[in-house]
PQR file with spaces between the fields and no chain letter, atoms N, CA, C, O and H, PARSE charges and radii, in Angstrom:
ATOM       1  N    MET     1      61.232  -25.127  117.460 -0.4000 1.5000
ATOM       2  CA   MET     1      62.404  -24.863  116.828 -0.0000 2.0000
ATOM       3  C    MET     1      63.497  -25.829  117.384  0.5500 1.7000
ATOM       4  O    MET     1      64.306  -26.518  116.762 -0.5500 1.4000
ATOM       5  N    SER     2      63.288  -25.684  118.797 -0.4000 1.5000
ATOM       6  CA   SER     2      64.258  -26.339  119.579 -0.0000 2.0000
ATOM       7  C    SER     2      63.986  -28.252  119.482  0.5500 1.7000
ATOM       8  O    SER     2      64.911  -29.050  119.638 -0.5500 1.4000
ATOM       9  H    SER     2      62.631  -25.125  119.303  0.4000 1.0000
ATOM      10  N    LEU     3      62.891  -28.562  119.268 -0.4000 1.5000
ATOM      11  CA   LEU     3      62.774  -29.745  119.035 -0.0000 2.0000
ATOM      12  C    LEU     3      63.424  -30.382  117.651  0.5500 1.7000
ATOM      13  O    LEU     3      63.967  -31.486  117.605 -0.5500 1.4000
ATOM      14  H    LEU     3      62.139  -27.914  119.141  0.4000 1.0000
ATOM      15  N    VAL     4      63.282  -29.559  116.635 -0.4000 1.5000
ATOM      16  CA   VAL     4      63.884  -29.567  115.402 -0.0000 2.0000
ATOM      17  C    VAL     4      65.457  -29.883  115.480  0.5500 1.7000
ATOM      18  O    VAL     4      66.049  -30.807  114.922 -0.5500 1.4000
ATOM      19  H    VAL     4      62.842  -28.662  116.672  0.4000 1.0000
ATOM      20  N    ALA     5      66.061  -28.734  116.438 -0.4000 1.5000
ATOM      21  CA   ALA     5      67.158  -28.863  116.555 -0.0000 2.0000
ATOM      22  C    ALA     5      67.630  -30.053  117.505  0.5500 1.7000
ATOM      23  O    ALA     5      68.777  -30.492  117.415 -0.5500 1.4000
ATOM      24  H    ALA     5      65.579  -27.983  116.891  0.4000 1.0000
ATOM      25  N    LEU     6      67.026  -30.386  118.104 -0.4000 1.5000
ATOM      26  CA   LEU     6      67.149  -31.793  118.894 -0.0000 2.0000
ATOM      27  C    LEU     6      67.367  -33.063  118.120  0.5500 1.7000
ATOM      28  O    LEU     6      68.262  -33.900  118.244 -0.5500 1.4000
ATOM      29  H    LEU     6      66.094  -30.029  118.177  0.4000 1.0000
ATOM      30  N    ALA     7      66.337  -33.017  117.285 -0.4000 1.5000
ATOM      31  CA   ALA     7      66.169  -34.102  116.263 -0.0000 2.0000
ATOM      32  C    ALA     7      67.337  -34.138  115.077  0.5500 1.7000
ATOM      33  O    ALA     7      67.669  -35.121  114.414 -0.5500 1.4000
ATOM      34  H    ALA     7      65.610  -32.338  117.185  0.4000 1.0000
ATOM      35  N    LEU     8      67.691  -33.228  115.026 -0.4000 1.5000
ATOM      36  CA   LEU     8      68.917  -32.853  114.066 -0.0000 2.0000
ATOM      37  C    LEU     8      70.180  -33.477  114.660  0.5500 1.7000
ATOM      38  O    LEU     8      70.875  -34.307  114.072 -0.5500 1.4000
ATOM      39  H    LEU     8      67.421  -32.430  115.564  0.4000 1.0000
ATOM      40  N    GLY     9      70.412  -32.979  115.922 -0.4000 1.5000
ATOM      41  CA   GLY     9      71.365  -33.266  116.711 -0.0000 2.0000
ATOM      42  C    GLY     9      71.480  -34.939  117.103  0.5500 1.7000
ATOM      43  O    GLY     9      72.572  -35.504  117.162 -0.5500 1.4000
ATOM      44  H    GLY     9      69.848  -32.305  116.400  0.4000 1.0000
ATOM      45  N    TRP    10      70.555  -35.434  117.287 -0.4000 1.5000
ATOM      46  CA   TRP    10      70.285  -36.884  117.507 -0.0000 2.0000
ATOM      47  C    TRP    10      70.432  -37.703  116.282  0.5500 1.7000
ATOM      48  O    TRP    10      70.745  -38.890  116.364 -0.5500 1.4000
ATOM      49  H    TRP    10      69.668  -34.975  117.240  0.4000 1.0000
ATOM      50  N    ALA    11      70.224  -37.130  115.182 -0.4000 1.5000
ATOM      51  CA   ALA    11      70.265  -37.852  113.660 -0.0000 2.0000
ATOM      52  C    ALA    11      72.047  -37.766  113.530  0.5500 1.7000
ATOM      53  O    ALA    11      72.831  -38.708  113.403 -0.5500 1.4000
ATOM      54  H    ALA    11      69.969  -36.165  115.116  0.4000 1.0000
ATOM      55  N    GLY    12      72.281  -36.598  113.597 -0.4000 1.5000
ATOM      56  CA   GLY    12      73.663  -36.620  113.360 -0.0000 2.0000
ATOM      57  C    GLY    12      74.893  -37.404  114.252  0.5500 1.7000
ATOM      58  O    GLY    12      75.978  -37.828  113.853 -0.5500 1.4000
ATOM      59  H    GLY    12      71.644  -35.834  113.701  0.4000 1.0000
ATOM      60  N    ARG    13      74.315  -37.425  115.562 -0.4000 1.5000
ATOM      61  CA   ARG    13      75.012  -38.083  116.641 -0.0000 2.0000
ATOM      62  C    ARG    13      74.943  -39.892  116.195  0.5500 1.7000
ATOM      63  O    ARG    13      75.864  -40.708  116.224 -0.5500 1.4000
ATOM      64  H    ARG    13      73.433  -37.080  115.886  0.4000 1.0000
ATOM      65  N    ALA    14      73.844  -40.043  115.893 -0.4000 1.5000
ATOM      66  CA   ALA    14      73.773  -41.586  115.482 -0.0000 2.0000
ATOM      67  C    ALA    14      74.254  -42.011  114.147  0.5500 1.7000
ATOM      68  O    ALA    14      74.622  -43.172  113.967 -0.5500 1.4000
ATOM      69  H    ALA    14      73.096  -39.380  115.870  0.4000 1.0000
ATOM      70  N    ALA    15      74.271  -41.029  113.099 -0.4000 1.5000
ATOM      71  CA   ALA    15      75.032  -41.315  111.780 -0.0000 2.0000
ATOM      72  C    ALA    15      76.417  -41.280  112.295  0.5500 1.7000
ATOM      73  O    ALA    15      77.218  -42.041  111.752 -0.5500 1.4000
ATOM      74  H    ALA    15      73.972  -40.086  113.245  0.4000 1.0000
ATOM      75  N    ALA    16      76.827  -40.520  113.254 -0.4000 1.5000
ATOM      76  CA   ALA    16      78.391  -40.647  113.549 -0.0000 2.0000
ATOM      77  C    ALA    16      78.819  -41.637  114.241  0.5500 1.7000
ATOM      78  O    ALA    16      80.020  -41.905  114.195 -0.5500 1.4000
ATOM      79  H    ALA    16      76.177  -39.902  113.694  0.4000 1.0000
ATOM      80  N    ASP    17      77.788  -42.528  115.168 -0.4000 1.5000
ATOM      81  CA   ASP    17      78.126  -43.534  115.587 -0.0000 2.0000
ATOM      82  C    ASP    17      77.973  -44.677  114.808  0.5500 1.7000
ATOM      83  O    ASP    17      78.822  -45.567  114.857 -0.5500 1.4000
ATOM      84  H    ASP    17      76.813  -42.310  115.205  0.4000 1.0000
ATOM      85  N    TYR    18      77.025  -44.756  114.119 -0.4000 1.5000
ATOM      86  CA   TYR    18      76.869  -45.749  113.216 -0.0000 2.0000
ATOM      87  C    TYR    18      77.637  -45.848  111.997  0.5500 1.7000
ATOM      88  O    TYR    18      77.682  -46.932  111.415 -0.5500 1.4000
ATOM      89  H    TYR    18      76.335  -44.033  114.080  0.4000 1.0000
ATOM      90  N    LEU    19      78.177  -44.953  111.597 -0.4000 1.5000
ATOM      91  CA   LEU    19      79.341  -45.010  110.329 -0.0000 2.0000
ATOM      92  C    LEU    19      80.875  -44.896  111.045  0.5500 1.7000
ATOM      93  O    LEU    19      81.929  -45.206  110.489 -0.5500 1.4000
ATOM      94  H    LEU    19      78.140  -44.073  112.070  0.4000 1.0000
ATOM      95  N    GLY    20      80.756  -44.476  112.152 -0.4000 1.5000
ATOM      96  CA   GLY    20      82.247  -44.470  112.597 -0.0000 2.0000
ATOM      97  C    GLY    20      83.243  -43.479  111.705  0.5500 1.7000
ATOM      98  O    GLY    20      82.842  -42.339  111.469 -0.5500 1.4000
ATOM      99  H    GLY    20      79.900  -44.224  112.604  0.4000 1.0000
ATOM     100  N    LYS    21      84.482  -43.892  111.230 -0.4000 1.5000
ATOM     101  CA   LYS    21      85.455  -43.025  110.987 -0.0000 2.0000
ATOM     102  C    LYS    21      85.256  -42.994  109.416  0.5500 1.7000
ATOM     103  O    LYS    21      85.996  -42.260  108.761 -0.5500 1.4000
ATOM     104  H    LYS    21      84.807  -44.819  111.421  0.4000 1.0000
ATOM     105  N    HIS    22      84.204  -43.826  108.726 -0.4000 1.5000
ATOM     106  CA   HIS    22      83.969  -44.076  107.371 -0.0000 2.0000
ATOM     107  C    HIS    22      83.080  -42.963  106.814  0.5500 1.7000
ATOM     108  O    HIS    22      82.473  -42.395  107.722 -0.5500 1.4000
ATOM     109  H    HIS    22      83.603  -44.422  109.258  0.4000 1.0000
ATOM     110  N    SER    23      82.833  -42.501  105.647 -0.4000 1.5000
ATOM     111  CA   SER    23      81.712  -41.663  105.180 -0.0000 2.0000
ATOM     112  C    SER    23      80.697  -42.570  104.571  0.5500 1.7000
ATOM     113  O    SER    23      80.930  -43.778  104.528 -0.5500 1.4000
ATOM     114  H    SER    23      83.326  -42.963  104.909  0.4000 1.0000
ATOM     115  N    PRO    24      79.443  -42.012  104.036 -0.5600 1.5000
ATOM     116  CA   PRO    24      78.327  -42.796  103.450  0.2800 2.0000
ATOM     117  C    PRO    24      78.815  -43.068  102.097  0.5500 1.7000
ATOM     118  O    PRO    24      79.535  -42.245  101.532 -0.5500 1.4000
ATOM     119  N    PRO    25      78.503  -44.075  101.589 -0.5600 1.5000
ATOM     120  CA   PRO    25      78.825  -44.775  100.354  0.2800 2.0000
ATOM     121  C    PRO    25      78.435  -43.683   99.477  0.5500 1.7000
ATOM     122  O    PRO    25      77.423  -43.009   99.670 -0.5500 1.4000
ATOM     123  N    ARG    26      79.488  -43.462   98.218 -0.4000 1.5000
ATOM     124  CA   ARG    26      79.089  -42.691   97.041 -0.0000 2.0000
ATOM     125  C    ARG    26      78.531  -43.264   95.879  0.5500 1.7000
ATOM     126  O    ARG    26      78.769  -44.435   95.584 -0.5500 1.4000
ATOM     127  H    ARG    26      80.310  -44.010   98.060  0.4000 1.0000
ATOM     128  N    LYS    27      77.768  -42.496   95.157 -0.4000 1.5000
ATOM     129  CA   LYS    27      77.121  -43.067   93.729 -0.0000 2.0000
ATOM     130  C    LYS    27      78.259  -42.607   92.847  0.5500 1.7000
ATOM     131  O    LYS    27      79.242  -41.943   93.175 -0.5500 1.4000
ATOM     132  H    LYS    27      77.575  -41.545   95.397  0.4000 1.0000
ATOM     133  N    THR    28      77.930  -43.095   91.653 -0.4000 1.5000
ATOM     134  CA   THR    28      78.990  -42.933   90.460 -0.0000 2.0000
ATOM     135  C    THR    28      79.000  -41.485   90.126  0.5500 1.7000
ATOM     136  O    THR    28      79.960  -41.195   89.411 -0.5500 1.4000
ATOM     137  H    THR    28      77.131  -43.634   91.386  0.4000 1.0000
ATOM     138  N    HIS    29      78.391  -40.705   90.361 -0.4000 1.5000
ATOM     139  CA   HIS    29      78.263  -39.180   89.897 -0.0000 2.0000
ATOM     140  C    HIS    29      78.970  -38.202   91.251  0.5500 1.7000
ATOM     141  O    HIS    29      79.093  -36.979   91.180 -0.5500 1.4000
ATOM     142  H    HIS    29      77.611  -40.940   90.941  0.4000 1.0000
ATOM     143  N    GLY    30      79.379  -39.023   92.432 -0.4000 1.5000
ATOM     144  CA   GLY    30      79.986  -38.386   93.286 -0.0000 2.0000
ATOM     145  C    GLY    30      79.001  -37.942   94.503  0.5500 1.7000
ATOM     146  O    GLY    30      79.610  -37.509   95.482 -0.5500 1.4000
ATOM     147  H    GLY    30      79.279  -40.016   92.490  0.4000 1.0000
ATOM     148  N    HIS    31      77.836  -37.969   94.591 -0.4000 1.5000
ATOM     149  CA   HIS    31      77.038  -37.593   95.776 -0.0000 2.0000
ATOM     150  C    HIS    31      76.706  -38.612   96.339  0.5500 1.7000
ATOM     151  O    HIS    31      76.526  -39.656   95.712 -0.5500 1.4000
ATOM     152  H    HIS    31      77.342  -38.320   93.796  0.4000 1.0000
ATOM     153  N    TYR    32      76.538  -38.501   97.802 -0.4000 1.5000
ATOM     154  CA   TYR    32      76.356  -39.489   98.752 -0.0000 2.0000
ATOM     155  C    TYR    32      74.970  -40.299   98.214  0.5500 1.7000
ATOM     156  O    TYR    32      74.087  -39.752   97.553 -0.5500 1.4000
ATOM     157  H    TYR    32      76.683  -37.653   98.311  0.4000 1.0000
ATOM     158  N    ALA    33      74.964  -41.706   98.634 -0.4000 1.5000
ATOM     159  CA   ALA    33      73.818  -42.549   98.278 -0.0000 2.0000
ATOM     160  C    ALA    33      72.724  -42.104   99.185  0.5500 1.7000
ATOM     161  O    ALA    33      71.564  -41.984   98.791 -0.5500 1.4000
ATOM     162  H    ALA    33      75.682  -42.150   99.171  0.4000 1.0000
ATOM     163  N    LYS    34      73.114  -41.854  100.434 -0.4000 1.5000
ATOM     164  CA   LYS    34      72.425  -41.361  101.701 -0.0000 2.0000
ATOM     165  C    LYS    34      72.917  -40.211  102.106  0.5500 1.7000
ATOM     166  O    LYS    34      74.120  -40.122  101.858 -0.5500 1.4000
ATOM     167  H    LYS    34      74.057  -41.951  100.755  0.4000 1.0000
ATOM     168  N    SER    35      72.390  -39.152  102.715 -0.4000 1.5000
ATOM     169  CA   SER    35      72.845  -38.210  103.628 -0.0000 2.0000
ATOM     170  C    SER    35      73.276  -38.663  104.869  0.5500 1.7000
ATOM     171  O    SER    35      72.903  -39.777  105.239 -0.5500 1.4000
ATOM     172  H    SER    35      71.414  -39.225  102.917  0.4000 1.0000
ATOM     173  N    TRP    36      74.117  -37.877  105.690 -0.4000 1.5000
ATOM     174  CA   TRP    36      74.548  -38.153  106.922 -0.0000 2.0000
ATOM     175  C    TRP    36      73.175  -38.376  107.742  0.5500 1.7000
ATOM     176  O    TRP    36      72.927  -39.413  108.357 -0.5500 1.4000
ATOM     177  H    TRP    36      74.420  -36.972  105.389  0.4000 1.0000
ATOM     178  N    PHE    37      72.275  -37.202  107.661 -0.4000 1.5000
ATOM     179  CA   PHE    37      70.875  -37.203  108.283 -0.0000 2.0000
ATOM     180  C    PHE    37      69.973  -38.557  108.209  0.5500 1.7000
ATOM     181  O    PHE    37      69.363  -39.100  109.130 -0.5500 1.4000
ATOM     182  H    PHE    37      72.476  -36.359  107.162  0.4000 1.0000
ATOM     183  N    ARG    38      70.076  -38.977  106.715 -0.4000 1.5000
ATOM     184  CA   ARG    38      69.383  -39.919  106.381 -0.0000 2.0000
ATOM     185  C    ARG    38      69.996  -41.366  107.100  0.5500 1.7000
ATOM     186  O    ARG    38      69.273  -42.239  107.580 -0.5500 1.4000
ATOM     187  H    ARG    38      70.571  -38.536  105.967  0.4000 1.0000
ATOM     188  N    ASN    39      71.043  -41.395  107.069 -0.4000 1.5000
ATOM     189  CA   ASN    39      71.516  -42.500  107.697 -0.0000 2.0000
ATOM     190  C    ASN    39      71.374  -42.729  109.188  0.5500 1.7000
ATOM     191  O    ASN    39      71.097  -43.824  109.679 -0.5500 1.4000
ATOM     192  H    ASN    39      71.630  -40.686  106.679  0.4000 1.0000
ATOM     193  N    GLY    40      71.598  -41.547  109.911 -0.4000 1.5000
ATOM     194  CA   GLY    40      71.276  -41.568  111.402 -0.0000 2.0000
ATOM     195  C    GLY    40      69.663  -41.668  111.679  0.5500 1.7000
ATOM     196  O    GLY    40      69.184  -42.282  112.633 -0.5500 1.4000
ATOM     197  H    GLY    40      71.823  -40.658  109.512  0.4000 1.0000
ATOM     198  N    PHE    41      68.914  -40.973  110.704 -0.4000 1.5000
ATOM     199  CA   PHE    41      67.555  -41.176  110.926 -0.0000 2.0000
ATOM     200  C    PHE    41      67.020  -42.614  110.669  0.5500 1.7000
ATOM     201  O    PHE    41      65.968  -42.954  111.211 -0.5500 1.4000
ATOM     202  H    PHE    41      69.303  -40.474  109.930  0.4000 1.0000
ATOM     203  N    ASP    42      67.691  -43.457  109.877 -0.4000 1.5000
ATOM     204  CA   ASP    42      67.361  -44.622  109.425 -0.0000 2.0000
ATOM     205  C    ASP    42      67.877  -45.695  110.690  0.5500 1.7000
ATOM     206  O    ASP    42      67.245  -46.706  110.997 -0.5500 1.4000
ATOM     207  H    ASP    42      68.546  -43.180  109.437  0.4000 1.0000
ATOM     208  N    HIS    43      68.977  -45.315  111.256 -0.4000 1.5000
ATOM     209  CA   HIS    43      69.431  -45.904  112.368 -0.0000 2.0000
ATOM     210  C    HIS    43      68.535  -45.871  113.609  0.5500 1.7000
ATOM     211  O    HIS    43      68.126  -46.806  114.298 -0.5500 1.4000
ATOM     212  H    HIS    43      69.490  -44.494  111.007  0.4000 1.0000
ATOM     213  N    ILE    44      68.347  -44.619  113.709 -0.4000 1.5000
ATOM     214  CA   ILE    44      67.094  -44.274  114.991 -0.0000 2.0000
ATOM     215  C    ILE    44      66.090  -45.326  114.945  0.5500 1.7000
ATOM     216  O    ILE    44      65.908  -46.197  115.796 -0.5500 1.4000
ATOM     217  H    ILE    44      68.679  -43.860  113.149  0.4000 1.0000
ATOM     218  N    ARG    45      65.369  -45.123  113.700 -0.4000 1.5000
ATOM     219  CA   ARG    45      64.230  -45.733  113.355 -0.0000 2.0000
ATOM     220  C    ARG    45      64.256  -47.170  113.755  0.5500 1.7000
ATOM     221  O    ARG    45      63.489  -47.564  114.633 -0.5500 1.4000
ATOM     222  H    ARG    45      65.517  -44.416  113.009  0.4000 1.0000
ATOM     223  N    ASN    46      65.346  -48.219  112.986 -0.4000 1.5000
ATOM     224  CA   ASN    46      65.541  -49.208  113.352 -0.0000 2.0000
ATOM     225  C    ASN    46      65.616  -49.716  114.792  0.5500 1.7000
ATOM     226  O    ASN    46      64.982  -50.665  115.252 -0.5500 1.4000
ATOM     227  H    ASN    46      65.969  -47.899  112.273  0.4000 1.0000
ATOM     228  N    ARG    47      66.603  -48.838  115.511 -0.4000 1.5000
ATOM     229  CA   ARG    47      66.801  -49.230  116.856 -0.0000 2.0000
ATOM     230  C    ARG    47      65.310  -48.930  117.532  0.5500 1.7000
ATOM     231  O    ARG    47      64.858  -49.808  118.266 -0.5500 1.4000
ATOM     232  H    ARG    47      67.118  -48.066  115.138  0.4000 1.0000
ATOM     233  N    LEU    48      64.734  -48.039  117.369 -0.4000 1.5000
ATOM     234  CA   LEU    48      63.389  -47.698  118.139 -0.0000 2.0000
ATOM     235  C    LEU    48      62.605  -48.906  118.035  0.5500 1.7000
ATOM     236  O    LEU    48      62.025  -49.329  119.035 -0.5500 1.4000
ATOM     237  H    LEU    48      65.102  -47.325  116.772  0.4000 1.0000
ATOM     238  N    ARG    49      62.519  -49.575  116.797 -0.4000 1.5000
ATOM     239  CA   ARG    49      61.498  -50.769  116.573 -0.0000 2.0000
ATOM     240  C    ARG    49      61.983  -52.245  117.151  0.5500 1.7000
ATOM     241  O    ARG    49      61.213  -53.162  117.438 -0.5500 1.4000
ATOM     242  H    ARG    49      62.990  -49.231  115.984  0.4000 1.0000
ATOM     243  N    SER    50      63.346  -52.273  117.254 -0.4000 1.5000
ATOM     244  CA   SER    50      63.835  -53.360  117.905 -0.0000 2.0000
ATOM     245  C    SER    50      64.506  -53.315  119.037  0.5500 1.7000
ATOM     246  O    SER    50      64.505  -54.344  119.712 -0.5500 1.4000
ATOM     247  H    SER    50      63.971  -51.528  117.022  0.4000 1.0000
ATOM     248  N    ASP    51      65.214  -52.178  119.515 -0.4000 1.5000
ATOM     249  CA   ASP    51      65.567  -52.198  121.017 -0.0000 2.0000
ATOM     250  C    ASP    51      65.700  -50.543  121.257  0.5500 1.7000
ATOM     251  O    ASP    51      66.690  -49.874  120.963 -0.5500 1.4000
ATOM     252  H    ASP    51      65.215  -51.341  118.966  0.4000 1.0000
ATOM     253  N    PRO    52      64.518  -50.071  121.837 -0.5600 1.5000
ATOM     254  CA   PRO    52      64.186  -48.637  122.213  0.2800 2.0000
ATOM     255  C    PRO    52      65.496  -48.199  123.230  0.5500 1.7000
ATOM     256  O    PRO    52      66.052  -47.135  122.957 -0.5500 1.4000
ATOM     257  N    LEU    53      65.904  -48.839  124.170 -0.4000 1.5000
ATOM     258  CA   LEU    53      66.990  -48.460  124.801 -0.0000 2.0000
ATOM     259  C    LEU    53      68.424  -48.089  124.399  0.5500 1.7000
ATOM     260  O    LEU    53      69.205  -47.281  124.902 -0.5500 1.4000
ATOM     261  H    LEU    53      65.452  -49.703  124.392  0.4000 1.0000
ATOM     262  N    ASP    54      68.560  -49.023  123.207 -0.4000 1.5000
ATOM     263  CA   ASP    54      69.649  -48.699  122.400 -0.0000 2.0000
ATOM     264  C    ASP    54      69.489  -47.491  121.792  0.5500 1.7000
ATOM     265  O    ASP    54      70.485  -46.770  121.830 -0.5500 1.4000
ATOM     266  H    ASP    54      67.926  -49.680  122.798  0.4000 1.0000
ATOM     267  N    ALA    55      68.597  -47.093  121.285 -0.4000 1.5000
ATOM     268  CA   ALA    55      68.100  -45.937  120.611 -0.0000 2.0000
ATOM     269  C    ALA    55      68.541  -44.552  121.523  0.5500 1.7000
ATOM     270  O    ALA    55      69.057  -43.559  121.012 -0.5500 1.4000
ATOM     271  H    ALA    55      67.787  -47.679  121.254  0.4000 1.0000
ATOM     272  N    VAL    56      68.298  -44.666  122.663 -0.4000 1.5000
ATOM     273  CA   VAL    56      68.695  -43.283  123.197 -0.0000 2.0000
ATOM     274  C    VAL    56      70.018  -43.480  124.047  0.5500 1.7000
ATOM     275  O    VAL    56      70.288  -42.726  124.981 -0.5500 1.4000
ATOM     276  H    VAL    56      67.879  -45.473  123.079  0.4000 1.0000
ATOM     277  N    ALA    57      70.814  -44.523  123.674 -0.4000 1.5000
ATOM     278  CA   ALA    57      72.031  -44.687  124.341 -0.0000 2.0000
ATOM     279  C    ALA    57      73.016  -43.487  124.276  0.5500 1.7000
ATOM     280  O    ALA    57      73.762  -43.139  125.191 -0.5500 1.4000
ATOM     281  H    ALA    57      70.594  -45.136  122.915  0.4000 1.0000
ATOM     282  N    PRO    58      72.892  -42.846  122.923 -0.5600 1.5000
ATOM     283  CA   PRO    58      73.869  -41.597  122.829  0.2800 2.0000
ATOM     284  C    PRO    58      73.493  -40.230  123.562  0.5500 1.7000
ATOM     285  O    PRO    58      74.271  -39.280  123.647 -0.5500 1.4000
ATOM     286  N    TRP    59      72.150  -40.254  124.101 -0.4000 1.5000
ATOM     287  CA   TRP    59      71.785  -39.422  125.154 -0.0000 2.0000
ATOM     288  C    TRP    59      71.875  -39.731  126.576  0.5500 1.7000
ATOM     289  O    TRP    59      71.416  -38.819  127.265 -0.5500 1.4000
ATOM     290  H    TRP    59      71.518  -41.025  124.033  0.4000 1.0000
ATOM     291  N    ARG    60      72.346  -40.784  127.272 -0.4000 1.5000
ATOM     292  CA   ARG    60      72.477  -41.286  128.420 -0.0000 2.0000
ATOM     293  C    ARG    60      73.622  -40.501  129.296  0.5500 1.7000
ATOM     294  O    ARG    60      73.645  -40.513  130.527 -0.5500 1.4000
ATOM     295  H    ARG    60      72.719  -41.524  126.712  0.4000 1.0000
ATOM     296  N    TRP    61      74.612  -39.784  128.423 -0.4000 1.5000
ATOM     297  CA   TRP    61      75.801  -39.029  129.202 -0.0000 2.0000
ATOM     298  C    TRP    61      75.085  -37.852  129.941  0.5500 1.7000
ATOM     299  O    TRP    61      75.474  -37.398  131.017 -0.5500 1.4000
ATOM     300  H    TRP    61      74.593  -39.775  127.423  0.4000 1.0000
ATOM     301  N    ILE    62      73.992  -37.406  129.243 -0.4000 1.5000
ATOM     302  CA   ILE    62      73.378  -36.310  129.632 -0.0000 2.0000
ATOM     303  C    ILE    62      72.649  -36.244  131.154  0.5500 1.7000
ATOM     304  O    ILE    62      72.522  -35.259  131.883 -0.5500 1.4000
ATOM     305  H    ILE    62      73.676  -37.775  128.369  0.4000 1.0000
ATOM     306  N    ILE    63      72.253  -37.515  131.359 -0.4000 1.5000
ATOM     307  CA   ILE    63      71.393  -37.738  132.510 -0.0000 2.0000
ATOM     308  C    ILE    63      72.620  -38.097  133.611  0.5500 1.7000
ATOM     309  O    ILE    63      72.473  -37.780  134.791 -0.5500 1.4000
ATOM     310  H    ILE    63      72.356  -38.314  130.768  0.4000 1.0000
ATOM     311  N    SER    64      73.626  -38.662  133.225 -0.4000 1.5000
ATOM     312  CA   SER    64      74.583  -39.087  134.390 -0.0000 2.0000
ATOM     313  C    SER    64      75.474  -37.824  134.539  0.5500 1.7000
ATOM     314  O    SER    64      76.205  -37.875  135.529 -0.5500 1.4000
ATOM     315  H    SER    64      73.745  -38.919  132.266  0.4000 1.0000
ATOM     316  N    LYS    65      75.573  -36.786  133.840 -0.4000 1.5000
ATOM     317  CA   LYS    65      76.243  -35.764  134.257 -0.0000 2.0000
ATOM     318  C    LYS    65      75.334  -34.451  134.915  0.5500 1.7000
ATOM     319  O    LYS    65      75.829  -33.332  135.053 -0.5500 1.4000
ATOM     320  H    LYS    65      74.979  -36.745  133.036  0.4000 1.0000
ATOM     321  N    GLN    66      74.145  -34.737  135.232 -0.4000 1.5000
ATOM     322  CA   GLN    66      73.197  -33.604  135.982 -0.0000 2.0000
ATOM     323  C    GLN    66      73.726  -33.836  137.378  0.5500 1.7000
ATOM     324  O    GLN    66      74.044  -34.967  137.742 -0.5500 1.4000
ATOM     325  H    GLN    66      73.743  -35.645  135.119  0.4000 1.0000
ATOM     326  N    PRO    67      73.838  -32.639  138.268 -0.5600 1.5000
ATOM     327  CA   PRO    67      74.417  -32.587  139.613  0.2800 2.0000
ATOM     328  C    PRO    67      73.131  -33.036  140.525  0.5500 1.7000
ATOM     329  O    PRO    67      71.947  -32.815  140.268 -0.5500 1.4000
ATOM     330  N    LYS    68      73.574  -33.600  141.450 -0.4000 1.5000
ATOM     331  CA   LYS    68      72.704  -34.282  142.427 -0.0000 2.0000
ATOM     332  C    LYS    68      72.294  -33.274  143.756  0.5500 1.7000
ATOM     333  O    LYS    68      73.071  -33.062  144.687 -0.5500 1.4000
ATOM     334  H    LYS    68      74.535  -33.780  141.658  0.4000 1.0000
ATOM     335  N    THR    69      71.184  -32.811  143.672 -0.4000 1.5000
ATOM     336  CA   THR    69      70.986  -32.075  144.808 -0.0000 2.0000
ATOM     337  C    THR    69      70.477  -32.658  146.038  0.5500 1.7000
ATOM     338  O    THR    69      69.682  -33.577  145.840 -0.5500 1.4000
ATOM     339  H    THR    69      70.553  -32.984  142.916  0.4000 1.0000
ATOM     340  N    ARG    70      70.722  -32.370  147.288 -0.4000 1.5000
ATOM     341  CA   ARG    70      70.229  -33.088  148.396 -0.0000 2.0000
ATOM     342  C    ARG    70      69.444  -32.039  149.427  0.5500 1.7000
ATOM     343  O    ARG    70      69.909  -31.624  150.489 -0.5500 1.4000
ATOM     344  H    ARG    70      71.368  -31.624  147.449  0.4000 1.0000
ATOM     345  N    GLY    71      68.424  -31.781  148.984 -0.4000 1.5000
ATOM     346  CA   GLY    71      67.457  -31.205  149.833 -0.0000 2.0000
ATOM     347  C    GLY    71      67.701  -29.553  149.434  0.5500 1.7000
ATOM     348  O    GLY    71      68.562  -29.092  148.684 -0.5500 1.4000
ATOM     349  H    GLY    71      68.046  -32.118  148.121  0.4000 1.0000
ATOM     350  N    VAL    72      66.671  -28.851  150.178 -0.4000 1.5000
ATOM     351  CA   VAL    72      66.991  -27.167  150.095 -0.0000 2.0000
ATOM     352  C    VAL    72      67.597  -26.823  151.212  0.5500 1.7000
ATOM     353  O    VAL    72      67.448  -27.393  152.293 -0.5500 1.4000
ATOM     354  H    VAL    72      65.971  -29.225  150.787  0.4000 1.0000
ATOM     355  N    VAL    73      68.467  -25.659  150.941 -0.4000 1.5000
ATOM     356  CA   VAL    73      69.309  -24.970  151.679 -0.0000 2.0000
ATOM     357  C    VAL    73      68.598  -23.709  152.372  0.5500 1.7000
ATOM     358  O    VAL    73      69.247  -22.957  153.100 -0.5500 1.4000
ATOM     359  H    VAL    73      68.588  -25.196  150.063  0.4000 1.0000
């Protein structure tokens, strides 16, 4: 369950980064042509094929915020 939650979060974050302040294009009947999840998933999939380090870029801030420990007290 937690892996699914991480995948949804990653796809949502990737879609937000990819689309910026714009929303996905809509069809003539008003529904989105692609959902937010699908836009993010496609963006992640394309980045994993072409540049894997760029695909994990939204999650790098997690690593940088980890406290650094210096031995056992």
